[in-house]
N, C-alpha and C positions, 0 to 999 in steps of 0.2 A: 473281850467281854468280861464284865465283872463276875468273879467266881461266885459271888453271892447270888447273882441273877441266875446262874446255872442251876442253883438249888431250888429256885422258885418254880412251882409247877402250877399251870392253869388247867382246871378240870372243866371239860365241856360235856354236858349231858344232853342227850337227845331223847325226849320222851315222846313216843308215838301215840297217836290217838287210839290205836287198836290195843289189844291186850298183849301185844308183843312186849318183850323185855326192853328196859331202858338201856340205851347205848351210852357208854361213858368213855371219853377220850381225855387223856392227860397230855398236855402240850407244855413243853418247857417255855420259859419266858423268852429266852434267846431266839427260839423259833418264831415266836410271835413278832419279835423285833425284826427278824430277817424278812418275814412276810410283809411287814409294814414298809421296810425300806424298798422292797421290790415293788410294792404297790405305788409308793410315791414316785419311784423311777419311771414306772409305766405311765403314770399320769403326766409327769414332766415331759416324757418322750412324746406322748400323745399331743400335748399342748404345742411342743416345738414342731411336730409334724404338721399339725393343723395350720399353724402360722406359715410354715414353708409351703404348704399346699395352696393356701390363698395367694401367697406371693407369686408362686409359680403360675397359678391360674390367671392372675392379672397380667403377668408377662406374656403368657400364651395369647390372651385377648389382644394385647398390644401388637404382638407379632401377626396375629390374624388380621387386625386392622391395617397394618402396614402392607401385608400381602394383598389385601383387597384393594388398597390404594394403588399399589404397584400394578395390579391386574387392570384396573381402570386406566391408569396411565399408559400401560402397554397397548390397550385397545385404542386409546386416543392416538398414540403414536402410529399404530398400524393404519388407522383411518386417515391421518394426515399424510402418511406415506402413500396410501392408495390415491388420495385426492391429488397429491403432487404428481404422481405418475400420469393420472388422467389429464391434468393440466399440461404436462409436458407433451403428451401425445397430441392434444388439441393445438398446442402452440406449433408443433411441427406441421400439422395440417394447414394452419392459418399462414404460417411462413411460406409453405410451398404454394398455396393459393395466391398469396401476395406477390411472390416472386414470379409466378406464371403470368399474372395480370400485368405486372410491370414490364415483363419481357415483351408481351404483346403490344403494350402501349409505350415502349421506350422512346419513340420519336414524337409522342404527343406533348404539346406545350403545357398541358395541365400537370404532367408528371413532375416537372421541376418544382412546382409549388407544393405538391404533396410530399415530395422527398424532403423539402425544407421543414415542413411540419413534423414529419417523422423524426428528423434529427433533433428537433426541439423536444419532442416527447421522450426520446431516448435519454437526452441530457437530464430531463426531470427525473426519470427513473433512476439514473445513476446517483443523482443528488439525494434522492429518497433513500436509496440503499446505504449511502455513506452516512446519512443522518441517523439511520437506525443503528449504526455501529458505534455511535458516540455515547456509550453507556459508562457506568462506573465499572470498576474492575471486578465486579461480583461474578460468580460462576454462572455461565449461561447454559441452561438445560437444553437437552435434545429437543424437547417440545417447543421451546422458544425459538430455536434455530429453524425448525421445520415451519413454524408459524410465520417467521420472518421471510423464509423462502417463498411460502405461499403468497404472502402479501406482495412481494416483488413480482412474482410471476403473474398474479392477478392484475397488477398495474400494467405490466408488459402486454398482457392479453387484451386489456381494455384499449391500449394504444394500438395494438394490431387490428382490433375490430374497428376502431375509428379509421385507421388507414384503409381498411377494406371498404368501409362505407364511402369514404372519399373516392376510392378507386372506382367503386360502382357508379358514383355520380359522374366521375370523369368518363367512364365507359359509356354511360347513357348520353352524356353530352357529345361524346365523340360520334356515337351512332346517329344522334340527331344532326350533327354537323355534316356527317357523310351523306345523310339522306337529303340535306338541304344544299349539298354541293352538286352542281350540274355535271354528272359524270357518265351519262349514257347518250347515245345518239338519238336525236329527236325524231329521225325517220330511219327506216331500215334500208340497208344497202344503197345508200345514196352515192351520187357522183358529185364530187366537189368541183363546181364550175367557177367559183371565185373565192379567193382566200382573204384572210384578214390583212389589212394594210393598204398601202397605196396601189392603185390600179388605173388602167385607162377606162374611162366611163363607157358603158355599153351603149350610151346614147350619143356618143360623139368621141372626139379625140382628146377631150379635156381630161387631165389627170386629177383624180380624187381619192380621198381616203375611204376605204370600205371598212365599216365598223363591225362587221360580222363575217359569216361565211355563207355562201349560197350552196344549198344541197339540192341537186336536181334529181327528180324521180317522177313517177307517173302522176297524172292529175287525179286528185282525190285520195292519194295515199295518206294513211293515218299519221298524225303528228302526236308525239308523246311528250308529256312533261318530263324534263330531264332532272328534276329535283322536287322535293316536297316544298309546298308553299301555298300562297294565297293569290288568286287572280285579282290583280289591281286594275287591269284594263282589258276590255274585250269589246272591240268595235273597229271603226274605220279610222286609220291614221294616215295622214298625208304622206305620200310616197311609199308607204308600206302596205297600203290596202287594208284588207281585213287582218287585224293584228291582235295577238294576245300577249300580255305582259304579266309575268308572275314574280312576286316577291318571295324569295326563298330563304329569308333569315340569314344571319351571319354575314350580312352585307351583299349577298348575291341577288341579282335580278336577271331574269332571262326573258328574251323577246322572240316571238315567232311571227313572221310577217309574210304577206302575199298569199294568205290562206284563201281557199275557195269557200270554206265554211268554218265558223267558230262554234265549237261544241260546248266549251266551258263559258261560264258567265262571270261577271265581276262579283267578287265576294266568295266564289267557290274555293273550298279547300281541296287541293289536289295532292296526290302522292306521286312519287317518282314512278314513271311508267304508265300513268293514266292517259287515256286518249282525250285530247283537248281540242283538236281541230283537224282539218283536211287540207292537203297540199293544193295550192291553186296558182293563179296568175294575176291576182288583183293588185291594184296599185301600179307603181312604176316598175314594170317587169317585162322581160322579153320572152318569157316562157315559164311553164310550170316548175316551180321550185320553192324551197323554204329558205327564207332569209332568217338566219339564227344569230342572235347576239347574246353575249354574257357581259354583265356589268358587275363590278366589285366596288362597293362603297361609292356608287355613282359614276365610276370611271369605266370606260370601255377596256376590255381585255380580249386577248385572242381565245376564242372558244376551243381551239384545238388543244390548248394546254390542259383542258379538263375532260377531254374525250379519250376513251381507251384506244 
């Protein structure tokens, strides 16, 4: 400090408003300069601190935004993970149901066609999954991986549901085919007096082909439809007497002859087990019995092949 400045003195007088005495202070110049330097330093420090504070505040805001974005992403990932788990459980249930139905219907002809469609769908799913992997070499996020897995699983689930729908149709068709298949005895506890095939004529020694089976029982015994169908004939038929013929779909036709009374009429829709007639001795017959025939696509077949 300049020695000359040390000799300079600043006098500060404080004059109160009251009658008190005036206060006088003598401050050297160097002290004033020190106070000025300190004040400037404080101001500069305050400005630097203020700038740092705003910078820090902006960084904190950015970090808060990133944290919020991460929190949202984490919630999305948790949601996708939960949905994936639900889909996996549903897929297991659908696969088990699909497997059970296929096991039940393993010998059904419709299954081969359905299996072929399933293989085609699986191939499409594999191609879709491969196509999704043909990206650029950029980083794949966990969210994108989960979304891709969900997409593949959704496609597989749709395929499985389509398969089950087809299986349901096949089961319905199988049930309808079973109901239309003549698989029960037309009369209860009968005695077979004549089988299907060549035999000696009951009206002579001539050899003839018998197109059905003769089921002997008491006169008036109930005759039941052996399959679902529609009555296409109900009346008198030469040689057969009172006769009922039922068309049973899927190529089946059943004939009930020598009846004492026809209860069903032409055009009636009958179910398997419905009462349609009574056993009799009408037509070319030697005693009370039912002459029963089964035709497949217009050709005679042995009815015994369809009876339990």
